[in-house]
C-alpha positions as CSV (number, residue, x, y, z in Angstrom):
1,X,112.0,98.1,103.4
2,X,114.4,100.0,101.2
3,X,112.9,101.5,98.1
4,X,115.9,100.3,96.0
5,X,115.6,96.6,97.0
6,X,112.9,94.5,95.4
7,X,110.4,93.0,97.7
8,X,111.1,89.3,98.2
9,X,109.7,86.4,100.2
10,X,111.4,85.1,103.3
11,X,113.9,83.0,101.3
12,X,115.0,86.0,99.3
13,X,113.1,84.7,96.2
14,X,111.2,87.2,94.0
15,X,107.6,87.8,95.0
16,X,105.3,85.0,93.8
17,X,102.5,87.4,93.1
18,X,104.5,88.7,90.1
19,X,103.7,85.5,88.3
20,X,100.6,87.2,86.9
21,X,102.8,89.9,85.4
22,X,105.1,87.5,83.7
23,X,102.1,85.5,82.5
24,X,100.5,88.6,81.1
25,X,103.7,89.6,79.3
26,X,104.1,86.1,77.9
27,X,101.5,86.6,75.2
28,X,102.6,88.4,72.0
29,X,99.3,90.3,71.6
30,X,99.4,91.6,75.2
31,X,103.1,92.5,74.8
32,X,102.2,94.5,71.7
33,X,99.4,96.2,73.6
34,X,101.8,97.1,76.3
35,X,104.3,98.5,73.7
36,X,101.5,100.7,72.3
37,X,100.4,101.9,75.7
38,X,104.0,102.6,76.8
39,X,104.2,105.2,74.0
40,X,102.1,107.3,76.4
41,X,98.6,108.5,76.7
42,X,95.4,106.7,77.1
43,X,93.8,104.8,74.3
44,X,90.3,103.5,73.6
45,X,89.5,100.0,72.4
46,X,88.8,101.4,69.0
47,X,92.2,103.1,68.9
48,X,93.9,99.9,70.0
49,X,92.2,97.8,67.4
50,X,92.6,100.3,64.5
51,X,94.8,98.9,61.7
52,X,94.9,95.4,63.3
53,X,93.0,92.2,62.7
54,X,92.1,92.0,66.4
55,X,88.5,92.3,67.4
56,X,87.4,94.7,70.1
57,X,86.3,91.7,72.2
58,X,89.7,90.1,71.9
59,X,91.5,93.3,72.9
60,X,89.1,93.8,75.8
61,X,90.0,90.3,77.1
62,X,93.7,90.9,76.7
63,X,93.4,94.3,78.5
64,X,91.6,92.6,81.4
65,X,94.5,90.1,81.8
66,X,96.9,93.1,81.8
67,X,94.7,95.0,84.3
68,X,94.5,91.9,86.6
69,X,98.3,91.9,86.6
70,X,98.4,95.6,87.5
71,X,100.0,96.6,84.2
72,X,97.3,98.8,82.8
73,X,94.5,100.9,84.3
74,X,91.3,102.2,82.7
75,X,89.7,105.6,82.9
76,X,86.1,106.2,82.2
77,X,85.3,109.3,80.3
78,X,81.6,109.4,79.7
79,X,80.7,106.3,77.9
80,X,84.2,105.7,76.7
81,X,86.8,103.6,78.5
82,X,90.5,104.6,78.0
83,X,93.4,102.4,78.9
84,X,96.8,103.4,80.0
85,X,100.1,101.8,81.1
86,X,100.8,101.6,84.8
87,X,104.6,101.1,85.3
88,X,104.6,100.1,89.0
89,X,104.2,96.3,88.5
90,X,106.6,96.3,85.6
91,X,109.2,97.9,87.8
92,X,108.6,95.3,90.4
93,X,109.0,92.5,87.8
94,X,112.2,94.1,86.6
95,X,113.6,94.2,90.1
96,X,112.7,90.5,90.5
97,X,114.5,89.6,87.4
98,X,117.5,91.6,88.6
99,X,117.5,89.5,91.9
100,X,117.3,86.3,89.9
101,X,120.2,87.5,87.7
102,X,122.3,88.3,90.7
103,X,121.6,84.9,92.2
104,X,122.7,83.2,88.9
105,X,125.9,85.3,88.8
106,X,126.7,84.2,92.4
107,X,126.0,80.6,91.6
108,X,128.1,80.7,88.4
109,X,130.9,82.4,90.3
110,X,130.8,79.6,92.9
111,X,130.8,76.9,90.2
112,X,133.8,78.6,88.4
113,X,135.7,78.8,91.7
114,X,135.0,75.2,92.4
115,X,136.1,74.1,89.0
116,X,139.3,76.2,89.1
117,X,140.2,75.2,92.7
């Protein structure tokens, strides 16, 4: 498999297992958490809830969804758990969207040719 081509199923469609990534990113709170974590570094639950109305329990649940999707990982330092962004699945999701975009461009090109011909 070429490192520049997104992994796809036999029909050329994007990987179905990326649905969890899109689901995780479909929630505004989780999207905000990803934005914070993308800034770099590892953050504790206390840091992620500071200056927000979110409870630690709510953030923990959102982080677990993001972790299940492979978007974040946690590090344990003593009793503290720090969370950080893991870009691998995001890159796979981006590649899948690129494939979908290319398929749309091809389909629209065929439609245009059909209408003009």
